[in-house]
C-alpha positions in Angstrom: -0.1 -0.3 -0.1 3.2 2.6 0.8 4.3 1.8 -2.2 1.1 2.6 -4.0 1.1 5.7 -1.9 4.9 6.8 -3.0 3.9 5.9 -6.7 0.8 8.1 -6.7 2.7 10.9 -5.1 5.8 10.9 -7.2 3.3 11.6 -10.1 2.7 15.1 -9.2 6.8 16.2 -9.2 8.6 17.2 -12.0 11.8 14.9 -13.3 14.2 17.5 -12.0 12.9 17.9 -8.8 13.3 13.9 -8.4 17.0 14.0 -9.6 18.0 16.8 -6.9 16.6 15.0 -4.2 18.4 11.3 -5.7 21.6 13.7 -5.4 21.6 15.1 -2.3 20.7 11.5 -1.2 23.2 10.0 -2.5 25.5 13.1 -1.3 24.7 12.5 2.8 25.0 8.7 2.3 28.4 9.3 1.1 29.1 11.9 3.5 28.1 9.3 5.6 29.9 5.8 4.9 33.2 8.2 4.4 33.3 10.6 8.3 33.5 13.4 5.5 34.3 16.2 8.1 33.4 19.9 8.3 36.3 21.4 7.1 36.2 25.5 7.5 37.5 28.0 4.8 40.5 30.5 6.0 38.3 33.4 4.8 37.5 36.6 6.1 34.5 38.5 6.6 33.8 42.0 5.2 32.7 45.2 6.1 28.8 45.6 6.3 26.2 47.4 7.5 23.7 44.7 9.4 20.3 44.2 9.5 19.5 45.0 13.4 21.1 48.5 13.3 18.9 51.4 14.2 15.9 48.9 14.9 13.8 50.1 18.1 14.2 46.5 20.3 13.6 47.1 24.0 16.9 46.9 25.5 15.5 45.1 29.1 12.6 43.0 27.6 11.7 41.0 30.8 10.7 37.6 28.6 13.7 38.2 26.5 16.1 38.8 29.5 14.2 35.8 31.0 15.2 33.2 28.0 18.8 34.2 27.9 19.5 33.6 31.4 17.4 29.8 31.0 19.4 29.1 28.5 23.3 30.3 30.0 21.5 27.6 32.6 21.1 24.9 29.5 17.8 24.8 30.0 15.4 24.9 26.4 12.1 25.3 25.6 10.9 24.6 21.9 7.2 23.5 21.4 6.2 23.6 24.6 8.6 20.8 25.8 11.5 21.9 28.6 14.7 20.3 28.2 17.6 20.9 31.0 21.3 19.5 29.8 24.0 18.8 32.0 27.4 19.7 31.3 27.7 19.5 27.1 24.3 19.9 25.1 23.6 16.8 23.7 22.4 18.3 19.6 21.5 14.7 18.9 19.1 14.1 21.6 16.9 11.0 20.8 14.7 11.6 23.5 12.4 14.9 21.7 11.1 15.3 18.6 13.1 15.8 15.0 11.4 19.4 15.4 12.7 20.4 18.9 16.6 19.5 17.9 15.7 21.8 14.6 15.0 24.4 17.0 18.0 24.0 19.0 20.6 24.1 16.0 18.4 27.2 14.6 20.1 29.3 16.9 17.1 31.7 16.8 18.1 32.7 20.3 21.3 34.9 19.5 19.0 38.0 19.5 18.2 36.9 23.5 21.9 36.0 24.3 22.6 39.3 22.8 20.0 41.8 24.6 21.2 40.5 27.4 24.9 40.1 27.1 25.3 36.7 27.1 28.7 36.6 25.1 29.6 33.8 27.4 27.0 32.0 26.6 26.9 32.4 23.2 30.6 31.1 23.2 30.2 27.7 24.6 27.3 27.4 22.7 28.8 27.5 19.1 31.8 25.5 20.2 30.2 23.1 21.8 28.3 22.8 18.5 31.6 22.8 16.5 32.7 20.0 19.2 29.4 17.6 18.0 29.2 18.2 14.8 32.4 17.7 13.6 31.3 14.9 10.4 28.4 16.4 8.5 25.6 14.6 9.0 22.6 14.5 11.0 19.8 17.7 11.7 22.8 19.8 12.0 23.7 19.9 8.6 20.3 19.4 7.0 20.8 22.8 4.6 17.9 24.3 6.3 19.3 24.2 10.0 22.8 25.4 8.3 20.9 28.3 6.3 19.1 29.8 9.5 22.1 29.0 11.9 24.6 30.9 9.5 22.3 34.0 9.4 22.0 33.8 12.7 25.8 33.8 13.6 26.2 36.3 11.1 23.8 38.6 13.3 25.8 37.3 16.6 29.2 38.3 15.0 27.8 42.0 15.1 26.0 42.1 17.9 28.7 40.6 19.7 31.5 42.9 17.7 32.7 44.4 21.0 33.9 41.5 22.5 35.2 39.5 19.8 37.1 42.0 19.0 38.8 41.5 22.4 38.8 38.0 21.6 40.2 37.5 17.9 41.0 33.4 18.5 37.2 32.9 18.4 36.0 35.4 16.1 38.2 34.1 13.6 36.8 30.0 14.6 33.0 32.1 13.8 33.9 33.7 11.1 35.1 30.4 9.2 32.8 28.7 10.4 30.1 31.0 9.1 31.7 30.9 6.0 32.2 27.2 5.8 28.0 26.9 6.7 27.5 29.3 3.3 29.6 26.9 1.2 27.7 24.1 2.3 24.2 25.4 1.4 25.9 26.6 -1.9 26.9 22.6 -2.7 23.0 21.4 -0.9 20.7 23.6 -1.7 17.3 22.0 -1.4 16.4 22.3 -5.1 14.2 18.8 -4.6 11.9 20.5 -1.5 12.0 24.2 -2.8 9.2 26.1 -0.5 10.2 27.8 2.3 13.1 26.2 2.8 15.4 27.2 -0.5 14.1 30.7 0.5 15.9 29.9 3.7 18.9 28.6 1.7 19.1 31.3 -0.7 19.1 33.7 2.7 22.1 32.4 3.6 23.7 32.9 0.4 22.6 36.5 -0.4 24.3 37.4 3.7 27.5 35.0 3.1 27.8 36.7 -0.3 27.2 40.0 0.9 29.5 39.5 4.1 32.2 37.7 2.6 32.4 39.5 -1.1 31.4 36.4 -2.5 29.9 37.5 -5.8 29.2 33.6 -7.0 27.3 33.2 -3.4 25.4 36.3 -4.1 24.7 36.1 -7.8 23.1 32.3 -7.4 20.7 33.3 -4.5 19.5 36.5 -6.4 19.0 35.1 -9.4 17.2 31.9 -7.6 15.3 34.6 -5.2 13.9 36.1 -8.6 12.5 32.9 -9.6 11.6 31.3 -6.4 9.4 34.7 -5.6 7.9 34.6 -9.4 6.7 31.1 -8.3 5.9 31.2 -4.7 3.5 34.5 -4.2 0.5 34.4 -6.3 -1.0 37.0 -7.6 -3.1 37.9 -4.6 0.2 37.5 -2.4 -1.1 34.6 -0.7 2.6 32.1 -0.9 2.0 29.2 -2.6 1.4 26.8 0.2 -1.5 28.4 0.8 -0.6 28.0 5.0 -1.1 31.2 6.6 1.6 30.2 8.9 4.2 29.5 6.8 2.9 32.7 4.1 3.9 35.1 7.7 7.2 32.8 7.4 7.8 33.9 4.3 7.2 37.5 4.5 9.6 37.9 6.8 12.0 36.4 5.5 11.7 38.6 2.5 11.5 41.5 4.3 14.9 41.0 5.9 16.0 39.9 2.8 14.6 43.1 1.7 16.1 45.9 4.2 19.4 44.1 3.8 20.3 44.4 0.2 19.2 48.1 0.6 21.6 48.8 3.3 24.2 46.7 1.3 23.3 46.4 -2.1 20.2 47.6 -4.2 16.5 46.5 -3.1 15.2 45.0 -6.8 12.2 46.4 -8.0 10.4 42.7 -8.4 11.1 41.9 -4.5 9.8 45.5 -3.3 6.1 44.3 -5.2 6.1 40.8 -3.8 6.6 42.1 -0.1 3.6 44.8 -0.6 1.6 42.0 -2.1 2.2 39.8 1.0 1.5 42.0 3.3 -2.0 43.0 1.8 -2.5 39.1 1.7 -1.6 38.9 5.6 -3.8 41.8 5.9 -7.0 40.0 4.1 -6.6 36.9 6.0 -5.5 37.8 9.6 -9.1 38.0 12.1 -9.6 40.3 15.1 -7.4 40.4 17.4 -4.2 39.5 14.9 -5.1 36.0 15.0 -4.5 33.9 11.8 -6.5 31.1 10.6 -5.4 27.9 11.4 -5.5 26.1 7.8 -2.7 23.5 7.2 0.2 23.8 8.8 -0.7 27.2 11.1 0.8 27.7 14.3 -0.8 30.9 16.7 3.0 32.0 17.8 3.2 34.1 21.0 6.9 35.6 20.5 5.2 36.5 16.3 2.2 38.2 15.8 0.9 38.9 12.7 1.0 42.2 14.4 4.6 42.4 14.0 4.0 43.0 10.6 0.4 44.8 9.9 0.8 47.4 13.0 4.5 47.8 11.7 5.6 47.9 15.4 8.1 46.6 17.7 11.3 46.0 15.5 9.8 45.6 12.2 8.4 48.9 11.8 12.3 49.2 10.2 11.6 46.9 8.0 8.8 48.5 6.4 10.9 51.2 5.2 8.8 52.3 1.1 6.3 54.8 0.9 3.4 53.7 -0.6 0.4 52.8 1.8 -0.5 49.1 2.9 -3.9 49.1 1.7 -7.0 48.2 4.0 -8.4 44.9 3.2 -12.4 45.2 2.1 -14.9 45.8 5.0 -17.5 44.0 3.4 -17.9 41.5 0.8 -15.1 40.2 -0.9 -14.5 37.5 -3.6 -12.8 34.8 -4.7 -8.8 35.3 -4.7 -6.9 34.4 -7.4 -5.6 31.8 -4.5 -8.5 29.9 -4.1 -9.6 31.8 -0.4 -12.7 33.6 0.2 -12.6 36.4 2.7 -15.3 37.8 3.7 -16.2 40.0 6.8 -18.5 42.6 8.0 -18.9 45.0 11.7 -19.3 41.3 13.4 -18.6 38.3 11.5 -15.2 37.3 10.1 -15.1 34.3 7.4 -12.2 32.3 5.3 -13.1 29.7 3.7 -10.6 27.4 1.2 -11.4 26.4 -2.3 -8.0 26.0 -3.5 -5.5 23.5 -4.3 -4.7 21.9 -1.1 -0.7 22.1 -2.1 1.5 22.9 -5.0 2.2 20.0 -6.8 5.8 20.0 -6.2 5.3 20.6 -2.6 2.9 18.9 -1.0 4.2 18.5 2.8 1.6 21.0 4.9 -1.3 20.4 2.9 -3.9 18.6 4.3 -7.4 17.2 3.6 -9.7 20.1 4.0 -11.0 21.2 0.9 -14.1 23.9 1.4 -13.6 24.0 5.5 -13.9 27.5 6.4 -13.8 29.1 9.7 -16.3 31.9 11.4 -15.3 34.6 13.9 -18.2 36.6 15.6 -17.6 39.6 17.0 -14.0 39.6 18.0 -14.1 35.6 19.0 -13.2 32.2 17.0 -16.1 30.5 17.2 -16.1 27.7 14.2 -12.1 26.7 13.8 -9.9 24.9 12.0 -8.2 22.3 14.0 -4.8 23.6 14.2 -2.0 21.2 14.1 -0.2 19.2 16.8 2.9 17.5 16.1 4.8 17.3 12.9 5.3 13.6 12.6 3.3 10.4 14.4 -0.3 9.7 14.5 -1.5 13.0 15.8 0.0 14.5 12.7 -2.1 12.3 10.7 -5.0 12.7 12.4 -5.2 16.6 12.3 -4.2 16.4 8.4 -7.8 13.9 7.7 -10.6 15.3 6.5 -11.9 14.6 9.8 -10.3 16.9 11.6 -11.7 20.0 9.3 -14.9 21.6 8.3 -16.1 20.0 5.3 -17.7 16.5 4.3 -16.0 13.3 4.7 -17.2 10.7 2.4 -17.3 6.5 3.1 -14.8 7.5 5.9 -12.0 8.3 3.3 -10.2 11.4 3.3 -10.5 13.7 0.0 -6.8 13.7 -0.4 -4.2 10.5 0.6 -3.0 12.4 3.0 0.5 10.4 4.4 3.6 9.6 5.7 3.8 13.6 7.9 4.4 15.2 4.6 3.1 13.6 1.5 0.0 13.4 -0.5 -0.9 11.0 -2.8 -4.0 11.6 -5.4 -5.3 15.0 -4.8 -8.6 16.3 -4.8 -8.9 19.8 -7.3 -11.1 22.2 -7.2 -13.4 23.0 -10.0 -16.4 25.2 -11.6 -15.6 27.5 -8.6 -18.3 30.7 -9.0 -18.9 33.7 -6.9 -22.9 34.1 -5.9 -24.8 37.2 -5.3 -28.9 36.0 -4.3 -31.2 38.7 -2.9 -29.0 39.6 -0.6 -27.2 36.0 0.1 -23.7 36.5 -1.3 -21.4 33.4 -1.1 -19.4 31.2 -3.1 -20.0 27.6 -4.7 -17.4 24.5 -5.8 -17.2 21.0 -6.5 -14.2 18.9 -5.8 -13.3 15.5 -7.7 -11.7 14.0 -4.0 -14.0 11.0 -4.2 -14.3 10.6 -8.0 -12.0 8.0 -6.7 -14.1 5.9 -5.5 -15.2 2.3 -5.6 -18.8 4.3 -6.0 -17.8 7.6 -7.7 -18.6 11.1 -5.7 -18.3 14.6 -6.6 -18.8 16.9 -4.0 -20.5 20.5 -3.9 -20.7 22.8 -1.0 -22.1 26.3 -1.2 -21.3 28.8 1.9 -23.7 31.7 1.9 -24.1 34.9 4.7 -26.2 37.8 5.3 -27.0 39.6 8.1 -25.4 37.8 11.0 -26.3 33.9 8.7 -23.9 31.3 7.5 -25.8 29.0 5.4 -23.6 26.0 3.9 -25.6 23.5 1.6 -23.7 20.1 1.0 -24.8 18.5 -2.5 -23.2 14.7 -3.2 -23.5 14.0 -6.8 -23.2 10.8 -8.9 -24.8 7.4 -9.8 -24.9 5.2 -6.4 -25.9 5.3 -2.5 -23.2 7.0 0.2 -22.6 8.1 3.4 -21.6 11.1 4.4 -20.2 13.4 7.5 -20.3 16.7 7.8 -18.2 17.8 11.2 -18.9 21.3 12.7 -15.1 22.3 14.7 -16.1 24.5 17.9 -14.1 26.5 19.3 -12.8 25.0 23.4 -14.4 28.6 24.7 -16.2 30.6 22.7 -18.3 28.8 19.9 -21.8 27.3 21.7 -21.7 30.9 23.5 -21.4 32.9 20.4 -23.6 31.1 17.3 -26.2 28.6 17.1 -26.9 25.4 14.4 -29.6 24.6 13.0 -29.5 21.2 10.9 -31.7 20.2 7.6 -31.6 17.1 5.2 -31.0 15.0 8.1 -31.7 13.9 12.1 -28.7 12.5 12.4 -27.0 14.8 14.6 -24.5 14.5 18.1 -21.5 15.7 19.4 -18.6 14.0 20.0 -14.7 14.8 21.2 -12.6 16.7 18.9 -9.5 18.4 19.6 -8.0 22.1 18.5 -3.6 22.5 18.9 -3.1 26.3 18.5 0.5 25.7 19.1 3.3 22.5 18.4 2.7 19.7 21.7 -0.8 21.7 22.8 -3.8 20.6 22.5 -7.1 20.5 24.1 -10.3 19.2 24.0 -13.3 21.1 21.7 -16.9 19.9 21.4 -17.9 18.9 17.4 -21.1 18.5 16.2 -21.5 15.6 14.0 -24.0 15.4 10.9 -24.0 12.3 9.0 -26.1 11.7 6.1 -26.5 8.6 4.0 -29.1 6.7 0.8 -28.9 7.5 -2.8 -27.4 10.8 -4.8 -28.3 13.6 -5.4 -27.7 13.8 -1.5 -28.4 16.9 0.0 -27.6 18.0 3.8 -26.4 21.1 5.4 -26.9 23.7 8.2 -27.2 27.6 8.9 -24.7 29.1 11.3 -27.2 32.2 13.3 -26.0 34.7 15.6 -27.0 33.9 19.3 -30.4 32.6 18.8 -31.0 29.0 17.1 -33.0 29.6 13.7 -35.8 27.7 11.5 -34.6 26.1 9.1 -36.7 24.2 6.0 -36.1 22.5 3.0 -38.7 22.3 0.0 -38.4 19.3 -2.6 -37.5 22.3 -5.0 -34.8 23.7 -3.4 -35.7 26.0 -1.9 -34.6 27.1 1.8 -36.5 29.0 4.4 -34.8 29.9 6.9 -36.5 31.8 9.9 -35.3 34.2 12.7 -36.9 34.4 16.0 -37.6 37.9 15.4 -39.8 37.0 12.7 -37.7 38.0 9.7 -37.7 35.7 6.9 -35.1 34.6 4.3 -35.4 32.3 1.2 -32.9 31.3 -1.2 -32.6 28.5 -3.8 -29.0 27.2 -4.1 -28.6 27.0 -8.1 -28.1 23.6 -9.7 -26.6 22.2 -12.7 
């Protein structure tokens, strides 16, 4: 079965990407077989303008100081998991998840150490890392972790400039190690993965090219960056993985690259324009209280909320230095964006619905089986939510990626798209016939997908979302020949949903509540109520529900397809969902 899934996954990948993957696998096997060791080149850093000069840091931020003091005691906290090492740091700790080890290798805590004046801790950790990662194998030599660490050590080189001037031996050791890191990245670009991984590689090349005056690194980085930005930033500004959390990560990287180029060379117009579009999209998709919707592999960050970019405050104020204003998002109804997102807001409600592809063909790593899912925020409170993502590997990851973890329809207990192996997707649902609707005061979207057409009894799922005056109407139609079993789930926020919204169903009487899970951050999950609607019978099968603010409404469906919605106030709305 796994071989069949693997074959179906490979069918989506370009031949060049497969060849790049094979080359990197051969290189890794070669280094492991022959015990290749890190041999940093004898290079010197050149004068350059650092990224952080003039940025408005709070010099004694208590949270940063506390983190730095913990790290000075060898206490590390990533992904809601703490670890303390006695003596030498275990850079290959097998008792923690791989993503946790990645964070350990990133050295993202450099800024905390710099603000706390912890030069001795930084020096100790760098030398410990170099002793513990002599051979070019393991997580520390993954091109992604190398890329992040190289730039962070560049930041430290200038943040601790005075101390390094007094410790020339360590300065030489650090500078040569950084040069060796960038050279490694140059020879091991993640052309097999692309996405944000490759962008991190290119960020390291651009940094190294400027810091060391290596034009070949800079030229390669800029050429590939232009190609990737043209591919990865869609016309509406959305990152092509369509995961809001990764959109934020990529935007942050491009902002930093843009500022670093401005300070040391020039920033090209294509980069300026792409960053502006990405900022506009971020403003569109960010809800009240700076909350990102949790689609795909999005997690909410305590340390880096979207407001750092949206409000342009704290240290990111200086990263956005262009004069043109960032447009405000539409206040009322927005049509379907080119990326497939449907985003609508009024003074009391905020709706985001996913009518786009689950992932780029060449990059399925962060995809979920979540087509036609949505999130609903009422009066600033997230009510109907995506489940999020709990971990990056294992049983729980598979559960959170599955269709049952999203606000959409599961047919015959199957996922819409064949998510498997933590980061892979075999056969994938494709949206079709997606269109914008305006019906007698109702606005919304209608579309179909073919994810269930692969079943023994092929099924086309059509979903219509309509809203007006605080009402959200969800109509699901299962089309085909034969009988079908369907489950539609409504995932409620653990705290808000049941007090703020009321759900009325139609087309089925099989409604019950089950326990679900809600995970805003890696390694942290809470029980959350899920409303489960079940329907079965011959197709076409039509059922759905209406979400109202505060008080339940009555919904009647006529044989003609017309729906009548009666509010407690006596107001009556009728709508006929379009038929083919």
